[in-house]
N, C-alpha and C positions, 0 to 999 in steps of 0.2 A: 735979790733973786732967790727963789726957793731952792732948797737942797733937793737932789734927785737920787733916787735909788732904782736900780735895775735888779730884778729878782727872777731867776729861772724857776719854773714850776711854782709861780707865785699866786695861783688862783684857787688853791685848795690845800688842805693839810697844814703842815708846818709853814710852807711858803705863804699861805694866806694869813696865818697868824703874824708872821714877820711883817708882811705888807701892812696889816692893820696897825701894828705897833709903830712902824716907821711913819705911817700916815698921821698917827696921833702926835708925832714929834715934828710934823710939818713937811715931810718929804713928799715931793711929787713922785709918782711911780710909773715904771714900765714893767709889766708882768708878762712872762711868757707862759704858754700852756701847750699841751700836747695835741688834744683832739676836740675836747668838748667846748665849743664856742659859747653855748648857752650858759654853762657854769661860769666860764671866764667873764662873760658880760655881766652876769648877775653879781659876781664878786666885785667887779670894778664899780658897779652902781652902788653896791652896799657900802664900800669904803668911801666913795665920793660923798655919799649922803651923810655918813657918820663924821667925816673929818674935813670936808671941804677942800680937798687937795685934787690935783690933776691925776687921773689914773688911766693909763692906756694899756691895752692887752695886745699881744702879738703871738700868733701861732708859730711855734718853732719846735720841731721834733728832734730831741737830743740823740736819736739813733741815726740821723741823716746829716751828713757833713754839710749839705747845702744850707742848713739852718744857720751855720756860722755866717754865711754871706747875708742871709735874711736879716739877722740881728745887726750885723755891722752896717748894712745899708740903711736900716731903720734909724739907727743912732746918728748916722751921717745926715740923712735927709731931715731929721728933726733937730739937728744940732744939739744932741744930748751929750752932756759930759757928766756921767753919774758919779756922785760923791761916794756912793756905796754900791758894790756889786755883790749880790748874794747868789752863789752858785748852789742852788738847792735841788734842782730837778735830778732825779735818779731813777734807776731801774733795778729790778731784782729778777731772779730766775731760780725757781724752786724745784726743778727736776731732781730726783735722787741721783746720788753720785754715779751709780752704775748705769744711768740712762742719760747723762748729760751729753749734749751735742756741742761740738766745737763752735758752730756758727752762733749758737745762743750765748755761749760763754763769751765769745768775742763781742757780741752785741752789747752785753752788760759792761764789758771793759770800755767799749767805745763811748757809751752813754755816760758812765760814771767817772772815767779818767781821761780818755783822749779828747772828748768833746770840750770839757772845760779848759783843758790845757791850750788847745788851739783856738778856742774862743778868746781866751785871755791874751794870747799872742796877738790876735787881731785888734782887740779893743783897748789894750793897756794904754795906748797913747791918747785915748779919749778920757781916761780917768784922771782928774786933776791931782796935782801933788797934794798930799794930805788925805787922799782918798783911801778907801778901805775895801778889801775883798774878804768875804767870809764864805767858806765852804760848809756844806752840810756833810759831816762825817757820820759816824754811828758808833754807839756802844758795841755793835756787832763787828766793828773793825778792831775791837780790843778783846772782847770776850768771844770765844768760838761760837759761830752761828750754826745751829744744828739743822737748819732748814734750807739755807742757801749758801753754798760754798762761794759762788761767784760774788754774792753781795758782800759777805764778810771780807773777802780778799780785796775787792775793789775799794771798800771803805777804808781798809788799812792802807791801801795805796793813796787814798785821798789825804789821810793824815800825814803820810810821808811827803806827799806833794805840797801840802801846806807849809811844812818846815823848809823844804828845799826851795820853794818859790820866793821865800824871803830874800835869798841871795840875788834873785833875778829881777824882782820888782822893787827892791829898795832904791835902786838908782832912779826910778820914776817917782820916788816919794810915796809909794803905795804900800800900805801895811797888809799883811795876809794872816788870817787866823781861821779857825774852824770850830764848829760846835759838834759834839758827838752826843746826840740825844739817845736816851734809852727808850722807854716805852711811853709814847706821847699819845694822849687821848684824842687822836684825829678820827676822821670818818672810818678809815681803814681798820684802826684798832677797835673801834666800837662794834664792828661786825664780828669780832672774834667770839666763839662760843663762851658762855659764862664760865665753864669749868677751866678753860685755858686762861681766861683773864684772872680767875682766882689763883691759879698756879703761879702766874707771873707776879701778881700782887704779893703772894706769899714769899717771894724772893727779894722784894723791895723793902728796905728798912722803913720807909715812910708808909708802906702798905697800900699804895695807890699809884695809878698812872700819872704822869706829868700833864698838867693842863697846857694847851697850846700857848696861852698867853705867858705862862711861866718860861717856856723855852724861848719864846720870841724876845723876851727881855734880855736874854743872854746875847742874842745876835745884836741887839741895839747897843749893849755895853761894848761889845767888840768893835762895833763901828765907831762909837763916839769916844771911847777911852783911847787917847792917842799914845799911850805907852804899852798897849797890848800888841805884841808882834810875835808871830810864829807859835801862837798858843793853840792848844786843842782843849777846849773846855768841855768836860764830861758832865752831863746833867742826867743822872740816873736815879736819883732818890735813894742812893745806897743800894744798888742792885747787887745781889748775891751776898748781902749782909747776913741773911738768915740761911 
């Protein structure tokens, strides 16, 4: 029986790179997406064609508590027992500090912290012993984030959550780790103005953004190395070295 991986936000950006990497290792995939069904379907078709694995997509809005039921019901209906769960989907909010709104701050906290906690509460019993959960944290949960207070604080919370969940998921035989990426050359980063990209590259010891496939390999390592537990792996290329 093929291994199975469930990835939230798995149809673009880092999530898509992780999906492709795991598909290359023989995992069948369930990928959630927020709104763009056309992009999700195209991603699924691309991965199927490249790797010959099963790829399903499911719309699930991480700002809506009802999506927990949607995911749980889908897993039950399809008798899925994912060996790997990658909680990658996230949200940011970039309003200046003096104009932040409480409801938007709470929305980011729900999406980045509350949603994955209560999703895991619901589906932990479906993950087989020996399974793995990997969160997407962020370098901005370690280094101060100058553009999004909510994002930096919630990603720091994700890092704390990773370590604390070890105590709660180890009785299930499930390992929990996180990746804290720095600047990864996804679609969103490619749209940055050239001068901003040069400024960021100037702060990275390796002088460039991380390739999506490079960060995806770190997720795969955390999933498959059975002695990695409660770790937060930073992949920043030596950010702030200069």
